[in-house]
C-alpha positions in Angstrom: 0.0 -0.1 0.0 1.4 3.4 -0.7 2.0 6.3 1.6 -1.6 7.4 1.7 -2.4 5.1 4.5 -0.3 7.4 6.8 -2.9 10.0 6.5 -5.2 8.1 8.8 -5.2 9.7 12.3 -3.5 7.5 14.8 -0.8 6.3 12.4 -0.5 3.1 14.4 -3.5 1.8 12.3 -2.1 2.7 8.9 1.1 0.5 9.0 -0.8 -2.7 10.0 -3.4 -2.1 7.3 -0.6 -1.5 4.8 1.1 -4.7 5.7 -2.0 -6.8 5.8 -3.0 -5.5 2.3 0.3 -6.5 1.0 0.1 -9.9 2.6 -3.4 -10.5 1.0 -2.0 -9.5 -2.5 0.9 -11.8 -1.9 -1.6 -14.6 -1.1 -3.3 -14.0 -4.4 -0.1 -14.2 -6.4 0.7 -17.4 -4.6 -2.7 -18.8 -5.1 -2.5 -18.3 -8.9 0.3 -20.7 -9.0 -1.7 -23.6 -7.4 -5.3 -24.4 -8.2 -5.8 -25.9 -4.7 -4.5 -22.7 -3.0 -6.8 -20.6 -5.3 -9.8 -22.6 -4.1 -8.8 -22.3 -0.5 -8.5 -18.5 -1.0 -11.7 -18.1 -2.7 -13.4 -20.2 -0.2 -12.1 -18.0 2.7 -13.6 -15.0 1.0 -17.0 -16.3 1.6 -19.3 -13.7 3.3 -16.5 -11.0 2.8 -18.4 -8.9 0.3 -18.5 -5.9 2.8 -15.0 -6.3 3.7 -13.8 -6.2 0.1 -16.0 -3.2 -0.5 -14.6 -1.4 2.6 -11.1 -2.0 1.3 -12.1 -0.6 -2.1 -13.7 2.4 -0.7 -10.7 3.2 1.5 -8.3 2.6 -1.3 -10.3 5.1 -3.5 -10.4 7.6 -0.8 -6.5 7.5 -0.5 -6.3 7.9 -4.2 -4.2 4.8 -4.6 -3.4 2.6 -7.8 -6.3 0.3 -8.3 -4.5 -2.6 -9.7 -3.9 -4.3 -6.3 -7.5 -4.0 -5.1 -8.8 -5.1 -8.5 -7.0 -8.3 -7.9 -8.9 -8.8 -4.7 -12.3 -7.9 -6.2 -11.8 -10.5 -9.2 -10.9 -13.2 -6.5 -14.1 -12.3 -4.7 -16.2 -12.7 -7.9 -14.5 -16.0 -8.6 -15.0 -17.1 -5.1 -18.7 -16.4 -5.4 -18.9 -18.7 -8.4 -16.9 -21.4 -6.6 -19.1 -21.1 -3.5 -22.2 -21.2 -5.7 -21.1 -24.6 -7.2 -20.0 -26.0 -3.8 -23.5 -25.3 -2.3 -24.7 -28.6 -3.8 -22.2 -30.5 -1.8 -21.4 -30.5 1.9 -18.4 -28.6 3.1 -16.8 -31.6 4.5 -17.1 -33.4 1.2 -15.3 -30.5 -0.4 -12.4 -30.9 2.0 -12.2 -34.7 1.4 -11.9 -34.0 -2.3 -9.2 -31.5 -1.6 -7.3 -34.0 0.4 -7.5 -36.6 -2.3 -6.1 -34.1 -4.8 -3.1 -33.7 -2.5 -2.6 -37.4 -1.6 0.7 -37.4 -3.6 2.1 -34.7 -1.3 3.8 -35.3 2.0 2.2 -34.9 5.4 4.4 -31.7 5.9 3.0 -30.0 2.8 -0.6 -30.9 4.0 -0.1 -29.3 7.3 1.2 -26.3 5.5 -2.0 -26.0 3.5 -4.1 -26.3 6.7 -1.9 -23.4 8.1 -2.6 -21.4 4.9 -6.3 -21.7 5.3 -6.1 -20.5 8.9 -3.6 -17.8 7.9 -5.9 -16.3 5.1 -8.9 -16.3 7.3 -7.0 -14.7 10.2 -5.6 -12.0 7.9 -9.0 -11.2 6.6 -10.3 -10.9 10.1 -7.5 -8.5 11.1 -8.3 -6.4 8.1 -11.9 -6.3 9.0 -10.9 -5.2 12.5 -8.6 -2.4 11.3 -11.2 -1.2 8.8 -13.8 -1.2 11.5 -11.6 1.1 13.7 -10.7 3.2 10.7 -14.3 3.6 9.8 -15.1 4.5 13.4 -12.3 7.1 13.8 -12.3 8.4 10.2 -15.9 8.6 8.8 -14.7 10.5 5.9 -11.1 10.9 4.9 -11.2 13.9 2.7 -13.9 16.2 4.3 -16.6 15.9 6.7 -19.4 18.6 7.2 -19.8 17.3 10.8 -16.2 16.5 11.8 -15.6 13.2 13.8 -16.6 13.7 17.3 -13.6 13.9 19.7 -14.4 13.2 23.3 -10.7 12.7 24.2 -9.5 14.9 27.1 -6.8 17.4 26.2 -4.4 16.6 29.2 -1.7 19.1 29.5 -2.8 21.3 26.5 -5.4 23.5 28.5 -3.5 26.7 27.7 -3.1 26.2 23.8 -6.7 24.9 23.8 -8.2 28.0 25.5 -6.2 30.3 23.3 -7.2 28.3 20.2 -10.9 28.5 21.1 -10.6 32.3 21.9 -9.1 33.0 18.6 -11.8 31.1 16.7 -14.7 32.5 18.6 -13.7 36.1 18.4 -15.2 38.1 15.5 -13.8 38.8 12.1 -12.0 36.7 9.5 -8.6 35.2 10.2 -6.2 32.4 9.5 -4.6 30.6 12.3 -2.1 27.9 12.4 -1.6 25.1 15.0 1.9 23.6 14.7 4.1 21.4 16.7 6.3 18.2 16.8 4.9 15.2 15.0 2.5 13.6 17.3 2.1 16.5 19.6 -1.6 16.5 19.5 -2.5 19.0 16.6 -5.2 17.0 15.1 -6.5 16.0 18.5 -6.9 19.5 19.5 -8.5 20.6 16.1 -11.2 17.9 16.4 -11.8 18.7 20.0 -12.4 22.3 18.7 -15.0 21.1 16.3 -16.8 19.1 18.7 -17.0 21.9 21.3 -20.6 23.2 22.2 -19.6 26.8 22.0 -17.9 26.3 18.6 -20.9 24.4 17.2 -23.2 27.1 18.7 -21.5 29.8 16.6 -20.8 28.0 13.4 -23.6 25.4 13.4 -23.7 23.5 10.2 -20.7 25.4 8.7 -17.8 23.5 10.3 -15.8 21.8 7.7 -12.9 19.5 8.3 -10.5 18.8 5.4 -7.6 16.3 5.9 -4.8 16.9 3.3 -2.6 14.3 1.9 1.1 14.6 0.8 -0.2 15.4 -2.7 -3.7 16.7 -2.1 -6.1 16.8 -5.1 -7.7 20.2 -5.1 -10.6 19.2 -7.3 -11.5 16.5 -5.2 -11.4 18.6 -2.1 -13.7 21.3 -3.7 -16.1 18.6 -5.0 -16.4 17.2 -1.5 -17.1 20.7 -0.2 -20.0 20.9 -2.8 -21.1 17.5 -1.7 -21.7 18.8 1.8 -24.1 21.4 0.4 -25.9 19.6 -2.3 -25.3 19.1 -6.1 -21.6 18.4 -7.1 -20.5 20.0 -10.3 -17.8 18.5 -12.4 -14.5 20.5 -12.5 -12.0 19.9 -15.2 -9.2 21.9 -13.8 -7.9 23.5 -10.6 -8.8 26.9 -12.0 -12.4 25.8 -12.6 -12.4 24.3 -9.0 -11.1 27.6 -7.5 -13.8 29.6 -9.2 -16.4 27.1 -8.0 -15.0 27.4 -4.5 -15.5 31.1 -4.8 -19.2 30.8 -5.8 -19.8 28.4 -2.9 -18.2 30.6 -0.4 -20.3 33.6 -1.4 -23.5 31.4 -1.3 -22.9 30.5 2.4 -21.2 33.6 3.5 -24.3 34.9 5.5 -23.2 32.7 8.6 -19.9 32.2 10.4 -17.7 29.6 8.7 -14.9 27.3 10.2 -12.7 25.6 7.8 -10.1 23.2 9.3 -7.3 22.3 7.0 -5.7 19.4 8.8 -2.0 18.0 8.4 -0.9 20.5 5.5 2.4 19.6 4.0 5.0 22.1 3.2 4.4 21.5 -0.6 0.7 22.5 0.0 1.3 26.0 1.5 0.4 27.8 -1.7 -2.8 25.8 -1.9 -4.0 27.4 1.5 -4.5 30.7 -0.5 -7.2 29.0 -2.6 -9.4 28.7 0.5 -9.1 32.4 1.5 -12.0 34.8 0.7 -13.2 38.2 1.9 -15.9 36.8 4.0 -17.0 38.3 7.4 -16.4 36.0 10.3 -14.5 33.2 8.2 -12.1 31.3 10.1 -9.4 29.0 8.8 -7.4 26.8 11.0 -4.3 25.1 9.6 -2.7 22.2 11.4 0.8 21.4 10.3 4.1 20.0 11.6 5.6 22.9 9.5 5.6 26.5 10.6 4.3 28.7 7.6 5.7 32.2 7.8 2.7 33.4 5.7 0.4 32.7 8.6 1.0 35.3 11.3 -1.2 34.1 14.0 0.3 30.8 15.3 0.0 28.4 18.3 2.8 26.2 19.0 2.3 22.9 21.0 5.1 22.1 23.3 5.9 18.7 24.9 3.9 17.9 28.0 5.2 18.8 31.4 5.9 15.6 33.5 3.0 15.7 35.6 0.7 16.2 32.7 2.5 13.4 30.9 1.9 11.1 33.9 -1.8 12.0 34.1 -2.2 11.3 30.3 -0.2 8.0 30.7 -2.5 6.8 33.6 -5.6 7.8 31.8 -4.6 5.4 28.8 -2.6 2.6 30.4 -4.3 2.3 33.8 -8.0 3.0 33.1 -8.9 -0.6 32.3 -6.9 -2.2 35.1 -8.9 -4.1 37.6 -6.4 -3.5 40.3 -4.9 -6.9 40.5 -1.6 -6.1 38.9 -1.1 -2.4 38.8 2.7 -1.6 38.2 4.6 0.3 40.9 4.7 4.2 40.8 8.4 4.1 40.2 7.8 1.9 37.1 5.3 4.3 35.7 7.6 7.2 36.3 10.4 5.6 34.5 8.3 4.6 31.4 6.8 8.2 31.2 10.1 9.8 31.3 11.2 7.8 28.4 8.3 9.2 26.5 9.7 12.7 26.6 6.5 14.5 26.9 5.3 13.6 23.4 1.5 12.9 23.5 1.7 10.4 20.7 4.5 8.3 22.4 2.8 8.4 25.7 -0.4 6.9 24.2 1.4 4.3 22.0 3.5 3.1 24.8 0.5 3.2 27.3 -1.6 1.1 25.0 1.3 -1.4 24.6 1.7 -1.9 28.3 -2.0 -1.7 29.3 -3.0 -4.7 31.3 0.4 -6.3 30.9 2.0 -8.1 33.9 4.5 -6.4 36.1 7.3 -8.5 34.6 6.6 -6.9 31.2 6.8 -3.4 32.6 10.0 -4.3 34.4 11.7 -5.8 31.3 10.8 -2.7 29.2 12.3 -0.2 31.8 15.4 -2.5 32.1 15.9 -2.5 28.3 15.7 1.2 28.1 18.0 1.7 31.1 20.7 -0.1 29.1 20.8 2.6 26.6 18.3 1.2 24.1 16.0 3.7 22.5 12.3 3.6 23.1 12.1 3.4 19.3 13.8 0.1 19.2 10.9 -1.6 21.2 7.9 0.0 19.5 7.7 -0.3 15.7 4.3 1.8 15.6 6.0 4.9 17.2 9.1 4.5 15.0 7.1 4.2 11.8 5.1 7.3 12.7 8.2 9.4 13.4 10.0 8.1 10.4 7.0 9.2 8.3 7.6 12.7 9.8 10.9 12.8 7.8 9.1 12.5 4.4 9.1 16.3 4.3 12.8 16.1 3.6 12.5 13.9 0.5 14.4 15.3 -2.4 16.6 17.3 0.2 19.4 15.0 0.9 21.8 17.6 2.4 19.1 18.7 4.8 18.4 15.2 5.7 22.1 14.5 6.5 22.2 17.7 8.6 19.2 16.4 10.6 21.0 13.2 11.3 24.2 15.1 12.4 22.1 16.6 15.3 22.2 13.1 16.9 26.0 13.4 17.3 25.7 15.8 20.3 24.6 14.9 23.7 20.9 14.6 24.9 19.3 17.7 26.4 22.3 19.9 25.5 22.4 23.1 23.4 24.3 22.7 20.1 26.2 25.8 19.1 25.2 26.8 15.6 29.0 27.7 15.0 29.8 24.0 15.6 27.4 23.0 13.0 28.6 25.6 10.7 32.3 24.5 10.9 31.4 20.8 10.5 28.8 21.4 7.5 31.3 23.7 5.7 33.8 20.9 5.4 31.4 17.9 5.0 29.0 19.5 2.6 31.0 22.2 1.2 28.7 25.0 2.5 29.9 28.6 2.7 32.3 29.8 5.3 30.1 32.6 6.5 27.5 30.2 7.8 24.6 31.7 5.9 23.8 28.4 4.0 24.1 26.5 7.3 21.7 28.8 9.1 19.2 28.5 6.2 19.3 24.7 6.7 18.9 25.2 10.5 16.0 27.6 9.9 14.5 25.0 7.6 14.7 22.1 10.3 13.1 24.6 12.8 10.2 25.5 10.4 9.7 21.7 10.1 9.5 21.4 13.9 12.5 19.1 13.7 14.6 21.3 15.8 14.4 24.6 18.0 16.5 27.7 17.6 17.6 29.6 20.8 19.0 33.0 20.4 20.6 34.0 23.8 21.3 37.5 22.6 20.4 39.3 19.5 23.2 41.7 18.8 23.6 44.3 16.0 26.5 42.5 14.3 24.5 39.5 13.8 24.0 41.0 10.3 27.5 39.9 9.2 27.2 36.3 10.3 27.9 36.5 14.0 26.2 33.3 15.1 28.0 32.8 18.4 24.6 33.5 20.3 22.7 30.9 18.3 22.0 27.4 19.7 20.0 24.4 18.5 18.1 22.1 20.7 16.2 19.0 19.7 13.4 16.8 21.3 14.9 13.7 22.7 12.9 11.4 20.5 13.8 13.4 17.3 17.4 12.9 18.5 16.9 9.2 18.9 15.3 9.1 15.4 18.4 10.8 13.9 20.7 8.2 15.6 18.3 5.5 14.4 18.4 6.8 10.8 22.2 7.0 10.8 22.6 3.5 11.9 20.3 2.0 9.2 23.1 1.5 6.7 25.6 -1.5 7.1 28.6 -0.9 9.2 31.0 -0.4 6.2 28.7 2.2 4.7 27.8 4.4 7.6 28.7 8.1 7.4 28.6 8.5 11.3 30.0 6.5 14.2 28.9 7.3 17.7 30.4 6.1 21.0 28.8 6.9 24.3 30.8 5.8 27.3 30.6 6.6 31.1 31.7 4.8 34.3 28.6 2.5 34.4 27.8 2.1 30.8 29.3 1.6 27.3 27.3 2.1 24.3 29.1 1.4 20.9 26.6 2.7 18.4 28.3 1.1 15.3 26.0 -1.8 14.7 23.9 -2.6 17.7 23.7 -1.0 21.0 25.5 -3.3 23.3 24.4 -4.0 26.9 26.3 -2.2 29.7 29.9 -3.3 30.4 32.7 -1.9 32.5 34.5 0.8 30.6 37.9 -0.8 31.5 37.0 -3.7 29.2 36.5 -1.2 26.3 40.1 -1.6 24.9 39.7 -5.5 24.6 36.3 -5.0 23.0 37.5 -2.7 20.3 40.4 -5.0 19.4 37.9 -7.9 19.2 35.3 -6.0 17.2 37.9 -4.8 14.6 38.9 -8.4 14.0 35.3 -9.3 13.3 35.1 -6.7 10.5 37.0 -7.6 7.3 36.3 -4.2 5.9 37.3 -0.7 7.5 34.4 1.8 8.1 34.2 4.6 5.6 32.5 7.0 8.1 33.2 10.7 7.8 32.1 11.8 11.2 33.0 10.3 14.7 31.2 11.5 17.9 32.6 10.4 21.3 30.7 11.2 24.4 32.7 10.2 27.6 33.8 10.8 31.2 37.1 10.6 33.1 37.2 6.9 33.1 37.5 6.6 29.3 40.5 4.8 28.0 42.1 6.1 24.9 43.5 2.8 23.7 41.5 1.8 20.5 43.7 -0.9 19.2 43.7 -0.9 15.5 40.4 0.6 14.9 40.2 2.0 11.3 39.7 5.7 11.5 41.5 6.8 8.4 38.4 8.2 6.7 37.1 10.4 9.6 36.7 14.1 8.6 34.9 15.5 11.6 35.7 14.5 15.2 33.2 15.5 18.0 34.4 15.0 21.6 31.8 15.5 24.2 33.4 15.3 27.7 32.5 15.8 31.4 35.8 15.7 33.1 38.6 17.8 34.6 41.3 16.2 32.6 40.9 14.9 29.1 43.4 13.1 27.0 43.2 13.2 23.1 43.0 9.6 22.0 46.3 8.4 20.5 44.6 7.0 17.5 43.8 10.4 16.3 47.2 10.4 14.5 45.5 7.8 12.2 42.9 10.4 11.1 44.8 11.6 8.1 41.6 13.2 6.6 40.4 15.0 9.8 39.4 18.5 9.0 37.2 19.6 11.9 37.8 18.9 15.6 35.0 20.1 18.0 35.7 19.5 21.7 33.1 20.6 24.2 33.2 20.1 27.9 29.8 19.8 29.6 31.1 19.9 33.1 31.2 23.1 35.3 34.9 23.8 35.2 37.3 24.0 32.4 38.8 20.6 31.4 42.6 20.4 31.1 43.4 19.0 27.5 46.4 16.7 27.2 48.2 15.2 24.1 47.3 18.4 22.3 50.6 17.9 20.3 49.1 14.9 18.5 47.2 17.3 16.3 50.5 18.7 14.8 50.7 15.7 12.6 47.3 16.2 11.0 48.0 17.9 7.7 44.3 18.2 6.8 43.0 19.8 10.0 41.4 23.1 9.1 39.0 23.9 12.0 39.2 23.6 15.8 36.4 24.6 18.1 37.0 24.3 22.0 34.5 25.0 24.7 35.3 25.2 28.3 38.8 23.8 27.8 42.0 24.7 29.5 43.9 25.1 26.3 47.6 24.0 26.5 50.6 25.6 24.7 50.1 25.5 21.1 52.2 23.3 18.8 52.5 23.8 15.1 49.2 23.6 13.5 50.5 24.4 10.1 47.2 24.0 8.1 44.7 25.3 10.6 42.5 28.0 9.1 40.0 28.7 11.9 40.3 28.6 15.7 37.2 29.2 17.9 37.5 29.3 21.8 34.4 29.6 23.8 34.6 29.9 27.6 38.1 28.5 27.5 41.2 29.3 29.6 43.7 30.8 27.2 46.5 31.9 29.6 48.9 29.1 28.8 48.2 28.9 25.0 48.5 32.7 24.5 50.5 33.9 27.5 53.2 31.1 27.6 53.3 29.9 24.0 56.6 28.2 23.5 56.8 29.3 19.9 55.6 32.5 18.2 52.0 32.3 17.5 52.7 33.2 13.8 54.7 29.9 13.7 52.0 27.9 15.5 49.2 29.2 13.2 51.0 30.3 10.1 47.9 30.2 7.7 45.2 31.1 10.2 42.3 32.9 8.6 39.8 33.3 11.4 40.2 33.7 15.1 37.1 33.8 17.5 37.5 34.1 21.2 34.2 34.4 23.2 33.5 34.4 27.0 37.1 33.7 27.8 37.3 35.5 31.2 41.2 35.3 31.5 41.8 36.8 28.1 43.7 40.1 28.8 45.7 40.7 25.5 46.6 38.8 22.3 50.2 37.8 21.7 52.1 40.3 19.7 53.2 37.8 17.2 49.4 37.6 16.0 50.2 40.6 13.8 52.5 38.5 11.7 49.8 36.2 10.5 49.3 37.8 7.1 46.5 35.5 6.2 44.1 36.5 9.1 41.0 37.9 7.7 38.6 37.8 10.7 39.4 38.5 14.2 36.6 38.4 16.9 37.1 39.1 20.6 33.6 39.0 22.4 32.4 39.1 25.9 36.1 39.0 27.3 35.6 41.5 30.1 39.3 41.6 31.1 40.5 42.1 27.6 42.2 45.6 27.5 44.0 46.1 24.3 45.0 45.0 20.8 48.6 44.6 19.7 50.2 47.8 18.7 51.2 46.3 15.4 47.6 45.3 14.6 48.0 47.3 11.3 50.2 44.7 9.9 47.3 42.4 9.4 46.9 43.5 5.9 44.2 41.2 4.8 41.9 41.7 7.9 38.4 42.4 6.7 36.5 42.0 10.1 37.4 43.1 13.6 35.0 42.5 16.3 35.5 43.7 19.8 32.0 43.3 21.2 31.2 43.6 24.9 34.9 43.8 26.0 34.1 46.1 29.0 37.7 46.9 29.9 38.9 47.6 26.3 40.1 51.2 26.3 42.3 52.0 23.5 42.5 51.4 19.7 46.1 51.6 18.3 46.8 54.2 15.6 48.1 51.5 13.4 44.4 50.3 12.7 44.5 52.9 10.0 46.8 50.7 7.9 44.1 48.0 7.8 43.2 49.0 4.2 40.9 46.0 3.5 39.0 46.4 6.8 35.2 46.5 6.0 33.5 45.7 9.4 34.4 47.1 12.7 32.4 46.3 15.8 33.1 47.9 19.1 29.6 47.6 20.7 29.5 47.8 24.5 33.0 48.6 24.8 32.1 51.1 27.6 35.6 51.8 28.6 36.5 53.2 25.1 36.9 57.1 25.3 37.6 57.9 21.6 38.4 56.6 18.2 42.0 57.2 16.7 42.3 59.9 14.2 43.7 57.2 11.8 40.2 55.8 11.6 39.6 58.1 8.7 42.1 56.1 6.6 39.8 53.0 6.5 38.6 53.8 3.0 37.0 50.4 2.5 34.9 50.5 5.8 31.2 49.7 5.2 29.8 49.0 8.5 30.5 50.2 12.0 28.9 49.0 15.1 29.2 51.0 18.3 26.1 50.5 20.4 26.8 51.4 24.0 29.7 53.6 23.2 28.0 56.9 24.1 31.2 58.2 25.8 33.3 57.6 22.8 34.4 60.7 20.9 34.2 60.8 17.1 37.3 62.3 15.4 36.9 64.8 12.5 38.6 62.3 10.2 35.5 60.2 9.9 34.4 62.3 7.0 36.8 60.4 4.9 34.9 57.3 5.3 33.4 57.7 1.9 32.3 54.0 1.6 30.6 53.7 5.0 27.2 52.7 4.4 25.8 52.0 8.0 26.5 52.9 11.5 24.5 51.1 14.2 24.7 52.8 17.7 22.5 54.1 20.5 20.6 57.3 20.5 23.3 59.5 22.0 25.9 58.3 19.7 23.5 58.7 16.8 23.3 62.5 17.6 27.0 62.8 17.1 26.9 61.0 13.8 24.2 63.2 12.5 26.6 66.1 12.4 28.7 64.3 9.8 25.7 62.8 7.8 25.7 65.8 5.3 29.3 65.0 4.3 28.7 61.2 4.2 25.7 61.2 1.8 25.6 57.3 1.6 25.4 56.8 5.4 22.4 55.2 7.2 22.4 55.6 10.9 20.4 52.7 12.8 19.4 52.6 16.5 18.5 48.9 17.1 16.6 47.2 20.0 18.6 44.7 21.7 16.9 41.6 22.9 18.3 39.4 25.6 17.0 36.0 26.4 18.3 34.3 29.5 16.1 31.1 29.3 19.0 29.0 28.0 20.5 29.5 31.5 17.7 27.2 32.8 18.1 24.8 29.8 14.8 25.7 28.2 
């Protein structure tokens, strides 16, 4: 069965129906090869007329190819003929005749035939049950004038429910979108709305519920709308259907109208416009897993809070218990936590455990506690979440980027800058990060990730994404990992290792049960011997604590291009086998502990000729070696005193072709080493939120290729060297929130190529007269007081635009939200 079955609300019915129909078609194909099997199958179809008609009806509604169902219909007709003939003999005589026909076969084959008879009947019985449930829950797949009644309680969604109801009840015409994670309860809430007494009291007979498919047929939808009101005209094109819909809307415009467009896919966004008309009190509610920017009024459904999740789980799993074998509260708590607040997951898992003995609950929790994903144990939930990725079909790079999100630890913020570095090398995206941010925004709009901007600053306009972080729902992260592990080991693009004191998960082929970390070395050596071919993975992610051993034996790592180290320790030693990563281009090392981790074996990186990018977070950076091919170094909340203050060799020798240096939130950063000015290749230099940073090297002007200089929020920074005037290629200068800066040097007027200057929070900074020479200056972003000073020079700088922005600060990330 094609993907249309996935449109059915509940998702856990669509997959079994699809499989059962395939099974029936397989039986037909097999039966045609044996006359006896064909008779058995035809006999089993006795009294199944309604069943076949129901299947045909559903198949037509889902707009699927008719060839398969026609086979079933033909078999039913042939079965009627056979049954008509067999009425003249007793059924037992027919069976005796069948046995005689098979007398030359072995007893084993006869038993197989008996099993086939039983299998056919049981399969058809299952189909009948599923169709019965589908008919009950989905009386009309395309549109219903009286939408299916929904008496399900909206546990944990009271706030969005009230807001949704208020928006629909208030006067005027409007379009509203209900969006959220796949399985977050969008359709449940929409149907609950249509069943509400107040809503029905206002809209009466003009509540219309349209369920979109992945490829909706606009003509069919409009014809169904007409069917709700009488005679159905025939439309030959979408244009005719659109005109007809306009006439219908004007006909019923005397009363309030509520139109629900349920489960709208990204490809159908433009189709929504066809349903908009200038009618008083006309409400359109769109539900979609995608956030449509064209719809201004939106309600986003978030995962349930833990207490609400517990209430919903008990309502589904324990409502039918007779009290004889109710699981312990601790077991219920553990199961609910694994569902991560997703309503669909809660309901699916609750149904699977309902009325099961305590041993089943205990076994389930034990499996999950050993590192196995909830998706491994429930195919219905897995199939539904996998279906949510169909929106990425035809966009392989975005799909790969979605899978990459699984490389980072659970419940942790993923820095956008880390993804930018990795994707620039793996997928050849631009260095500025614009293409990467477009992909991130796409994933966010599809509700496959969340974007958190901790502080929106003025200089974001030239690709400063240091305040941008991505977070992902835990089940979507598990889905990303699951998708990454579908290929055979030798063909996987990503390898993931998760190690701590009590548990080791080596996610290369299957998640292994917990073993002592001290056995890891022996395990790796044994594992490598079992594999005849080396892995060709390009990305390796290692999450570990201080008990991790770095002895990996002869593990094949030569193809790794990106290495992600997620650590929680005071001391961390780079694994010795890193020397084998000859193709390594990106190293991302993030410490999730409270204090900076001291990094050892840093000198091993000197031998990696392909290494271009290093990003360190909360690391005590040791003295730099000779990273002869490193082009970008990013340090976030690091201790740099040893690396920059006690560098054993000149920094120009350690980083001879460095193009970009980013230092952010490094509280011990006081000044840059003087040798930095000798790195002629440097184009971007960013020092942000380093409050003790006081000065630039006096020879900063020797950086002849420098295009961007950012000194954002360095509160102790007081002086800009006169040599800055030598930076003939400097285009962007950011000195925002450098509150100790008293003036700009006179030489600032020599920056002929300066295009943008950011100096918000610099109201005490005096402007020299030489700024009238900045003939290419297009934009100055500053506070109101500084803007007044710039207004004096604006008549001489005819291309200048002065902007006073509003700075937004979001501290929710401190709480992990």
